[in-house]
MARTI-547583 format. One record per residue (C-alpha): residue number from 1; residue in three letters; z negated, x negated, y. Coordinates in nm, 2 decimals, padded with zeros to 4 digits. Layout:
+-----+-----+--------+--------+--------+
!   k !   r !     zz !     xx !     yy !
+-----+-----+--------+--------+--------+
! NUM ! ALA !      Z !      X !      Y !
...
+-----+-----+--------+--------+--------+
! end
This chain:
+-----+-----+--------+--------+--------+
!   k !   r !     zz !     xx !     yy !
+-----+-----+--------+--------+--------+
!   1 ! MET ! -00.01 ! -00.02 !  00.03 !
!   2 ! GLY !  00.11 ! -00.17 !  00.33 !
!   3 ! TYR ! -00.20 !  00.01 !  00.57 !
!   4 ! LEU ! -00.59 !  00.00 !  00.49 !
!   5 ! GLY ! -00.67 !  00.34 !  00.32 !
!   6 ! PHE ! -00.88 !  00.49 !  00.62 !
!   7 ! LEU ! -00.78 !  00.55 !  01.01 !
!   8 ! VAL ! -01.04 !  00.67 !  01.28 !
!   9 ! PRO ! -00.87 !  00.97 !  01.46 !
!  10 ! GLY ! -00.66 !  00.79 !  01.73 !
!  11 ! MET ! -00.62 !  00.48 !  01.58 !
!  12 ! VAL ! -00.32 !  00.33 !  01.56 !
!  13 ! PRO ! -00.21 !  00.22 !  01.17 !
!  14 ! ILE ! -00.29 ! -00.13 !  01.12 !
!  15 ! SER ! -00.05 ! -00.33 !  00.86 !
!  16 ! CYS ! -00.23 ! -00.51 !  00.62 !
!  17 ! PHE ! -00.01 ! -00.81 !  00.55 !
!  18 ! SER ! -00.04 ! -01.12 !  00.84 !
!  19 ! GLU !  00.20 ! -01.12 !  01.17 !
!  20 ! VAL !  00.40 ! -01.40 !  00.98 !
!  21 ! ASP !  00.47 ! -01.14 !  00.69 !
!  22 ! GLN !  00.60 ! -00.90 !  00.99 !
!  23 ! GLN !  00.79 ! -01.13 !  01.12 !
!  24 ! LYS !  00.92 ! -01.29 !  00.81 !
!  25 ! LYS !  01.30 ! -01.43 !  00.86 !
!  26 ! PRO !  01.51 ! -01.26 !  00.63 !
!  27 ! VAL !  01.64 ! -01.50 !  00.32 !
!  28 ! ALA !  01.99 ! -01.68 !  00.46 !
!  29 ! LYS !  02.29 ! -01.65 !  00.16 !
!  30 ! THR !  02.48 ! -01.95 !  00.29 !
!  31 ! LYS !  02.53 ! -02.22 !  00.14 !
!  32 ! PRO !  02.56 ! -02.58 !  00.24 !
!  33 ! ALA !  02.84 ! -02.72 !  00.43 !
!  34 ! GLN !  02.83 ! -03.05 !  00.19 !
!  35 ! PRO !  02.62 ! -03.22 ! -00.06 !
!  36 ! ILE !  02.25 ! -03.37 !  00.04 !
!  37 ! VAL !  01.99 ! -03.56 ! -00.09 !
!  38 ! ILE !  01.67 ! -03.67 !  00.09 !
!  39 ! SER !  01.40 ! -03.90 ! -00.11 !
!  40 ! THR !  01.07 ! -04.05 ! -00.03 !
!  41 ! TRP !  01.08 ! -04.42 !  00.14 !
!  42 ! GLU !  01.33 ! -04.66 !  00.14 !
!  43 ! ASN !  01.48 ! -04.56 ! -00.17 !
!  44 ! GLN !  01.86 ! -04.58 ! -00.06 !
!  45 ! LYS !  02.01 ! -04.70 ! -00.40 !
!  46 ! ALA !  01.83 ! -04.38 ! -00.54 !
!  47 ! ASN !  02.03 ! -04.17 ! -00.32 !
!  48 ! LEU !  02.37 ! -04.36 ! -00.38 !
!  49 ! ALA !  02.33 ! -04.29 ! -00.75 !
!  50 ! ALA !  02.24 ! -03.93 ! -00.70 !
!  51 ! MET !  02.55 ! -03.88 ! -00.46 !
!  52 ! GLU !  02.77 ! -04.06 ! -00.69 !
!  53 ! VAL !  02.63 ! -03.75 ! -00.95 !
!  54 ! LEU !  02.74 ! -03.48 ! -00.67 !
!  55 ! LYS !  03.05 ! -03.63 ! -00.57 !
!  56 ! LYS !  03.20 ! -03.62 ! -00.93 !
!  57 ! GLY !  03.10 ! -03.21 ! -00.94 !
!  58 ! GLY !  02.73 ! -03.30 ! -01.10 !
!  59 ! SER !  02.49 ! -03.05 ! -01.08 !
!  60 ! ALA !  02.15 ! -03.11 ! -00.83 !
!  61 ! LEU !  01.98 ! -03.16 ! -01.16 !
!  62 ! ASP !  02.16 ! -03.44 ! -01.33 !
!  63 ! ALA !  02.19 ! -03.58 ! -00.95 !
!  64 ! VAL !  01.77 ! -03.57 ! -00.90 !
!  65 ! GLU !  01.72 ! -03.75 ! -01.25 !
!  66 ! ALA !  02.04 ! -04.02 ! -01.20 !
!  67 ! GLY !  01.88 ! -04.12 ! -00.87 !
!  68 ! VAL !  01.48 ! -04.17 ! -00.95 !
!  69 ! ARG !  01.55 ! -04.34 ! -01.28 !
!  70 ! VAL !  01.72 ! -04.63 ! -01.02 !
!  71 ! PRO !  01.34 ! -04.72 ! -00.90 !
!  72 ! GLU !  01.23 ! -04.63 ! -01.24 !
!  73 ! GLY !  01.39 ! -04.89 ! -01.43 !
!  74 ! ASP !  01.36 ! -05.15 ! -01.13 !
!  75 ! PRO !  01.08 ! -05.44 ! -01.22 !
!  76 ! GLU !  01.05 ! -05.50 ! -00.85 !
!  77 ! ASP !  00.92 ! -05.19 ! -00.76 !
!  78 ! HIS !  00.56 ! -05.16 ! -00.82 !
!  79 ! SER !  00.52 ! -04.76 ! -00.75 !
!  80 ! VAL !  00.73 ! -04.65 ! -01.03 !
!  81 ! GLY !  00.81 ! -04.72 ! -01.38 !
!  82 ! TYR !  00.90 ! -05.07 ! -01.52 !
!  83 ! GLY !  00.69 ! -05.34 ! -01.33 !
!  84 ! GLY !  00.44 ! -05.10 ! -01.24 !
!  85 ! ARG !  00.09 ! -05.12 ! -01.12 !
!  86 ! PRO ! -00.13 ! -05.06 ! -01.44 !
!  87 ! ASP ! -00.46 ! -04.92 ! -01.43 !
!  88 ! ARG ! -00.80 ! -05.09 ! -01.42 !
!  89 ! ASP ! -00.79 ! -05.17 ! -01.77 !
!  90 ! GLY ! -00.42 ! -05.32 ! -01.73 !
!  91 ! ASP ! -00.21 ! -05.01 ! -01.85 !
!  92 ! VAL !  00.10 ! -04.88 ! -01.71 !
!  93 ! THR !  00.04 ! -04.55 ! -01.71 !
!  94 ! LEU !  00.36 ! -04.28 ! -01.61 !
!  95 ! ASP !  00.37 ! -03.96 ! -01.38 !
!  96 ! ALA !  00.67 ! -03.73 ! -01.33 !
!  97 ! CYS !  00.84 ! -03.38 ! -01.30 !
!  98 ! ILE !  01.14 ! -03.24 ! -01.27 !
!  99 ! MET !  01.29 ! -02.84 ! -01.15 !
! 100 ! ASP !  01.56 ! -02.72 ! -01.12 !
! 101 ! ALA !  01.75 ! -02.38 ! -00.93 !
! 102 ! GLN !  01.64 ! -02.18 ! -01.24 !
! 103 ! GLY !  01.30 ! -02.21 ! -01.15 !
! 104 ! ASN !  01.25 ! -02.42 ! -01.52 !
! 105 ! ALA !  01.01 ! -02.70 ! -01.50 !
! 106 ! GLY !  00.96 ! -03.02 ! -01.70 !
! 107 ! SER !  00.62 ! -03.28 ! -01.70 !
! 108 ! VAL !  00.49 ! -03.56 ! -01.86 !
! 109 ! CYS !  00.19 ! -03.73 ! -01.72 !
! 110 ! PHE ! -00.05 ! -04.03 ! -01.86 !
! 111 ! LEU !  00.25 ! -04.16 ! -02.06 !
! 112 ! GLN !  00.28 ! -04.49 ! -02.15 !
! 113 ! HIS !  00.54 ! -04.76 ! -02.30 !
! 114 ! ILE !  00.82 ! -04.53 ! -02.17 !
! 115 ! LYS !  01.04 ! -04.65 ! -01.87 !
! 116 ! HIS !  01.23 ! -04.32 ! -01.79 !
! 117 ! PRO !  00.94 ! -04.05 ! -01.73 !
! 118 ! VAL !  01.17 ! -03.83 ! -01.56 !
! 119 ! SER !  01.43 ! -03.77 ! -01.84 !
! 120 ! VAL !  01.08 ! -03.72 ! -02.09 !
! 121 ! ALA !  01.01 ! -03.44 ! -01.83 !
! 122 ! ARG !  01.34 ! -03.33 ! -01.84 !
! 123 ! LYS !  01.37 ! -03.29 ! -02.25 !
! 124 ! VAL !  01.03 ! -03.13 ! -02.24 !
! 125 ! MET !  01.16 ! -02.86 ! -01.97 !
! 126 ! GLU !  01.49 ! -02.81 ! -02.19 !
! 127 ! GLU !  01.39 ! -02.86 ! -02.52 !
! 128 ! THR !  01.02 ! -02.74 ! -02.52 !
! 129 ! PRO !  00.82 ! -02.41 ! -02.50 !
! 130 ! HIS !  00.60 ! -02.62 ! -02.24 !
! 131 ! VAL !  00.56 ! -02.77 ! -01.92 !
! 132 ! ILE !  00.33 ! -03.04 ! -01.93 !
! 133 ! LEU !  00.28 ! -03.32 ! -02.23 !
! 134 ! ALA !  00.03 ! -03.57 ! -02.16 !
! 135 ! GLY ! -00.09 ! -03.89 ! -02.33 !
! 136 ! GLU ! -00.02 ! -03.93 ! -02.65 !
! 137 ! GLY !  00.12 ! -03.65 ! -02.70 !
! 138 ! ALA !  00.42 ! -03.71 ! -02.43 !
! 139 ! LEU !  00.43 ! -04.06 ! -02.62 !
! 140 ! LYS !  00.53 ! -03.92 ! -02.96 !
! 141 ! PHE !  00.75 ! -03.65 ! -02.81 !
! 142 ! ALA !  00.95 ! -03.91 ! -02.64 !
! 143 ! LEU !  01.02 ! -04.16 ! -02.96 !
! 144 ! GLU !  01.10 ! -03.82 ! -03.15 !
! 145 ! LYS !  01.39 ! -03.78 ! -02.88 !
! 146 ! GLY !  01.56 ! -04.13 ! -02.92 !
! 147 ! PHE !  01.33 ! -04.29 ! -02.62 !
! 148 ! LYS !  01.24 ! -04.64 ! -02.69 !
! 149 ! LYS !  00.87 ! -04.84 ! -02.69 !
! 150 ! GLU !  00.87 ! -05.08 ! -02.45 !
! 151 ! ASN !  00.60 ! -05.30 ! -02.25 !
! 152 ! LEU !  00.61 ! -05.19 ! -01.91 !
! 153 ! LEU !  00.38 ! -05.45 ! -01.71 !
! 154 ! THR !  00.59 ! -05.73 ! -01.61 !
! 155 ! PRO !  00.43 ! -06.09 ! -01.53 !
! 156 ! GLU !  00.43 ! -05.99 ! -01.14 !
! 157 ! SER !  00.20 ! -05.68 ! -01.20 !
! 158 ! LYS !  00.01 ! -05.88 ! -01.50 !
! 159 ! MET ! -00.12 ! -06.13 ! -01.23 !
! 160 ! GLU ! -00.12 ! -05.93 ! -00.94 !
! 161 ! TRP ! -00.36 ! -05.77 ! -01.17 !
! 162 ! GLU ! -00.58 ! -06.02 ! -01.31 !
! 163 ! GLU ! -00.62 ! -06.10 ! -00.90 !
! 164 ! TRP ! -00.78 ! -05.81 ! -00.84 !
! 165 ! LYS ! -01.03 ! -05.79 ! -01.16 !
! 166 ! GLU ! -01.17 ! -06.11 ! -01.00 !
! 167 ! THR ! -01.38 ! -05.88 ! -00.72 !
! 168 ! SER ! -01.23 ! -05.57 ! -00.90 !
! 169 ! LYS ! -01.29 ! -05.40 ! -00.55 !
! 170 ! TYR ! -01.08 ! -05.05 ! -00.49 !
! 171 ! GLN ! -00.99 ! -04.99 ! -00.17 !
! 172 ! PRO ! -00.60 ! -04.78 ! -00.11 !
! 173 ! VAL ! -00.44 ! -04.88 !  00.23 !
! 174 ! ILE ! -00.23 ! -04.65 !  00.38 !
! 175 ! ASN !  00.17 ! -04.73 !  00.37 !
! 176 ! ILE !  00.02 ! -05.09 !  00.20 !
! 177 ! GLU ! -00.08 ! -05.04 ! -00.15 !
! 178 ! ASN !  00.25 ! -04.90 ! -00.24 !
! 179 ! HIS !  00.17 ! -04.68 ! -00.46 !
! 180 ! ASP !  00.37 ! -04.42 ! -00.34 !
! 181 ! THR !  00.61 ! -04.18 ! -00.55 !
! 182 ! ILE !  00.97 ! -04.15 ! -00.54 !
! 183 ! GLY !  01.01 ! -03.77 ! -00.46 !
! 184 ! MET !  01.35 ! -03.66 ! -00.47 !
! 185 ! LEU !  01.54 ! -03.30 ! -00.34 !
! 186 ! ALA !  01.94 ! -03.23 ! -00.39 !
! 187 ! ILE !  02.13 ! -02.95 ! -00.28 !
! 188 ! ASP !  02.49 ! -02.96 ! -00.49 !
! 189 ! GLY !  02.86 ! -02.85 ! -00.41 !
! 190 ! GLU !  02.73 ! -02.52 ! -00.54 !
! 191 ! GLY !  02.45 ! -02.45 ! -00.35 !
! 192 ! ASN !  02.20 ! -02.54 ! -00.59 !
! 193 ! ILE !  01.84 ! -02.71 ! -00.51 !
! 194 ! SER !  01.69 ! -02.90 ! -00.80 !
! 195 ! GLY !  01.39 ! -03.19 ! -00.76 !
! 196 ! ALA !  01.21 ! -03.48 ! -00.93 !
! 197 ! CYS !  00.89 ! -03.67 ! -00.89 !
! 198 ! THR !  00.79 ! -03.98 ! -01.08 !
! 199 ! THR !  00.55 ! -04.23 ! -00.98 !
! 200 ! SER !  00.28 ! -04.53 ! -01.14 !
! 201 ! GLY !  00.05 ! -04.31 ! -00.98 !
! 202 ! LEU ! -00.25 ! -04.57 ! -00.77 !
! 203 ! ALA ! -00.29 ! -04.89 ! -00.87 !
! 204 ! TYR ! -00.62 ! -05.04 ! -01.06 !
! 205 ! LYS ! -00.73 ! -04.61 ! -01.07 !
! 206 ! MET ! -00.96 ! -04.49 ! -01.39 !
! 207 ! LYS ! -00.80 ! -04.52 ! -01.67 !
! 208 ! GLY ! -00.67 ! -04.12 ! -01.75 !
! 209 ! ARG ! -00.64 ! -04.11 ! -01.35 !
! 210 ! VAL ! -00.36 ! -03.79 ! -01.29 !
! 211 ! GLY ! -00.21 ! -03.74 ! -00.94 !
! 212 ! ASP ! -00.06 ! -03.47 ! -00.80 !
! 213 ! SER !  00.32 ! -03.61 ! -00.87 !
! 214 ! PRO !  00.36 ! -03.43 ! -01.22 !
! 215 ! VAL !  00.15 ! -03.11 ! -01.11 !
! 216 ! ILE !  00.45 ! -02.83 ! -01.04 !
! 217 ! GLY !  00.38 ! -02.68 ! -00.66 !
! 218 ! ALA !  00.14 ! -03.00 ! -00.60 !
! 219 ! GLY !  00.41 ! -03.31 ! -00.55 !
! 220 ! LEU !  00.72 ! -03.12 ! -00.66 !
! 221 ! TYR !  00.84 ! -02.74 ! -00.53 !
! 222 ! ILE !  01.18 ! -02.54 ! -00.56 !
! 223 ! ASP !  01.27 ! -02.23 ! -00.48 !
! 224 ! ASN !  01.65 ! -02.17 ! -00.49 !
! 225 ! GLU !  01.65 ! -01.89 ! -00.26 !
! 226 ! ILE !  01.47 ! -02.10 ! -00.01 !
! 227 ! GLY !  01.41 ! -02.47 ! -00.05 !
! 228 ! GLY !  01.21 ! -02.79 ! -00.20 !
! 229 ! ALA !  00.99 ! -02.99 ! -00.09 !
! 230 ! THR !  00.80 ! -03.35 ! -00.24 !
! 231 ! ALA !  00.53 ! -03.56 ! -00.16 !
! 232 ! THR !  00.41 ! -03.94 ! -00.20 !
! 233 ! GLY !  00.08 ! -04.07 ! -00.06 !
! 234 ! MET ! -00.29 ! -04.00 ! -00.18 !
! 235 ! GLY ! -00.22 ! -03.73 ! -00.50 !
! 236 ! GLU ! -00.56 ! -03.60 ! -00.50 !
! 237 ! ALA ! -00.53 ! -03.48 ! -00.12 !
! 238 ! VAL ! -00.19 ! -03.31 ! -00.22 !
! 239 ! LEU ! -00.37 ! -03.16 ! -00.53 !
! 240 ! LYS ! -00.61 ! -03.00 ! -00.30 !
! 241 ! SER ! -00.37 ! -02.86 ! -00.08 !
! 242 ! LEU ! -00.07 ! -02.76 ! -00.36 !
! 243 ! GLY !  00.09 ! -02.95 ! -00.13 !
! 244 ! ALA !  00.45 ! -02.90 ! -00.20 !
! 245 ! PHE !  00.38 ! -02.50 ! -00.30 !
! 246 ! LEU !  00.25 ! -02.47 !  00.05 !
! 247 ! VAL !  00.57 ! -02.63 !  00.23 !
! 248 ! VAL !  00.83 ! -02.34 !  00.08 !
! 249 ! GLU !  00.59 ! -02.10 !  00.13 !
! 250 ! LEU !  00.62 ! -02.19 !  00.50 !
! 251 ! MET !  00.98 ! -02.20 !  00.55 !
! 252 ! ARG !  01.01 ! -01.86 !  00.32 !
! 253 ! GLN !  00.84 ! -01.75 !  00.63 !
! 254 ! GLY !  01.12 ! -01.84 !  00.87 !
! 255 ! MET !  00.99 ! -02.25 !  00.96 !
! 256 ! SER !  01.19 ! -02.51 !  00.97 !
! 257 ! PRO !  01.14 ! -02.79 !  00.72 !
! 258 ! ALA !  01.00 ! -03.03 !  00.98 !
! 259 ! ASP !  00.75 ! -02.78 !  01.14 !
! 260 ! ALA !  00.66 ! -02.62 !  00.76 !
! 261 ! CYS !  00.61 ! -02.97 !  00.67 !
! 262 ! LYS !  00.38 ! -03.10 !  00.95 !
! 263 ! GLU !  00.14 ! -02.77 !  00.90 !
! 264 ! ALA !  00.10 ! -02.87 !  00.54 !
! 265 ! VAL !  00.03 ! -03.28 !  00.64 !
! 266 ! MET ! -00.19 ! -03.05 !  00.89 !
! 267 ! ARG ! -00.39 ! -02.82 !  00.61 !
! 268 ! ILE ! -00.49 ! -03.14 !  00.48 !
! 269 ! VAL ! -00.59 ! -03.31 !  00.84 !
! 270 ! ARG ! -00.82 ! -03.01 !  00.92 !
! 271 ! LYS ! -01.02 ! -03.00 !  00.56 !
! 272 ! GLN ! -01.05 ! -03.30 !  00.40 !
! 273 ! LYS ! -01.13 ! -03.63 !  00.48 !
! 274 ! HIS ! -00.79 ! -03.80 !  00.62 !
! 275 ! ASP ! -00.87 ! -04.16 !  00.81 !
! 276 ! ASP ! -00.77 ! -04.39 !  00.55 !
! 277 ! ILE ! -00.50 ! -04.18 !  00.34 !
! 278 ! GLN ! -00.19 ! -04.16 !  00.37 !
! 279 ! VAL !  00.05 ! -03.79 !  00.30 !
! 280 ! GLY !  00.40 ! -03.73 !  00.33 !
! 281 ! TYR !  00.60 ! -03.46 !  00.29 !
! 282 ! ILE !  00.99 ! -03.37 !  00.31 !
! 283 ! ALA !  01.18 ! -03.11 !  00.25 !
! 284 ! ILE !  01.49 ! -02.91 !  00.24 !
! 285 ! ASN !  01.57 ! -02.53 !  00.30 !
! 286 ! LYS !  01.92 ! -02.39 !  00.18 !
! 287 ! GLN !  02.14 ! -02.45 !  00.44 !
! 288 ! GLY !  02.10 ! -02.80 !  00.43 !
! 289 ! GLU !  01.83 ! -02.86 !  00.74 !
! 290 ! TYR !  01.61 ! -03.11 !  00.61 !
! 291 ! GLY !  01.27 ! -03.27 !  00.77 !
! 292 ! ALA !  00.93 ! -03.46 !  00.72 !
! 293 ! PHE !  00.61 ! -03.50 !  00.85 !
! 294 ! CYS !  00.27 ! -03.74 !  00.75 !
! 295 ! ILE ! -00.07 ! -03.81 !  00.81 !
! 296 ! HIS !  00.01 ! -04.17 !  00.98 !
! 297 ! GLU !  00.26 ! -04.35 !  01.13 !
! 298 ! GLY !  00.46 ! -04.59 !  00.85 !
! 299 ! PHE !  00.61 ! -04.30 !  00.63 !
! 300 ! ASN !  00.99 ! -04.29 !  00.60 !
! 301 ! TYR !  01.26 ! -04.08 !  00.38 !
! 302 ! VAL !  01.66 ! -04.14 !  00.31 !
! 303 ! VAL !  01.87 ! -03.88 !  00.38 !
! 304 ! SER !  02.23 ! -03.91 !  00.24 !
! 305 ! SER !  02.56 ! -03.70 !  00.26 !
! 306 ! ASP !  02.93 ! -03.74 !  00.20 !
! 307 ! LEU !  02.94 ! -03.88 !  00.55 !
! 308 ! LYS !  02.67 ! -04.15 !  00.51 !
! 309 ! THR !  02.34 ! -04.29 !  00.43 !
! 310 ! GLU !  02.03 ! -04.28 !  00.69 !
! 311 ! LEU !  01.64 ! -04.41 !  00.68 !
! 312 ! LEU !  01.48 ! -04.20 !  00.87 !
! 313 ! ASP !  01.08 ! -04.26 !  01.03 !
! 314 ! SER !  00.89 ! -03.96 !  00.95 !
! 315 ! GLU !  00.70 ! -03.79 !  01.24 !
! 316 ! PHE !  00.29 ! -03.87 !  01.19 !
! 317 ! HIS ! -00.04 ! -03.73 !  01.30 !
! 318 ! ILE ! -00.21 ! -04.08 !  01.37 !
! 319 ! GLU ! -00.01 ! -04.35 !  01.56 !
! 320 ! ALA ! -00.06 ! -04.70 !  01.37 !
! 321 ! LYS ! -00.30 ! -04.92 !  01.45 !
! 322 ! GLU ! -00.24 ! -05.24 !  01.62 !
! 323 ! GLU ! -00.37 ! -05.55 !  01.43 !
! 324 ! LYS ! -00.59 ! -05.73 !  01.55 !
! 325 ! GLU ! -00.50 ! -06.12 !  01.61 !
+-----+-----+--------+--------+--------+
! end
């Protein structure tokens, strides 16, 4: 029922819905002018791989999987996949999820020994009745599907971990610790949206810790009628606010991608301790409009189309402090 169940004589009926709901803009059905890919941080190579799929007429789902597999397989990237920084016990544990235009989703968390968790997540989505597989179960499933068991701890990451053990001090540093996820969103030639998110999580985390990246609605969310969003940074803060879902719902109410990302960040700023953490969101809507926002200055993202690929700085809430000499 749209109105309160009683009226005082002479009173004008009051809607139960919020002012935002009453003024909600209609959902546009038009397709964007061209395929587009957007991803967190300086992941130009990932974007280019995704765009190659789209240029050949491939789906947004195929594009985001191909795109995030690039940093997953790069031993020089210490925040994702092979070469990722381990937990405090020296084990590399991976989280990833993927979501398609039909609302299907797959995820793996606390997965070890598999270089490309995003591809395992897609198998979970397409070949199981589940959404999330974790730990030993996820590994068993991956091996059954033909994925190769590998040692993901590279000599460089192992050396960093051994140096860390000398003090065992855990203190995340904004934009520096490089625990940051790659989240990717894409729109294909048919106007369909898909997304993927993959990470090795916080460096030197407690064994068993899982962040926002494999959680649908937190690290990633897609609604093909509206748009998509993905998160990066401190996963605990994103989990507490279901950030990606929030961004998409704000776009449903008529906000631009940039404004929706800003409001999701400000929810964290208003409700959580945020002085020493970074959270950033990127989002894209059905028309191909995109935007980003973060807590602290320093987050950037890559946007690719048929015309160009460019690295953009996100708008932010708190300006970076100048380093003391």
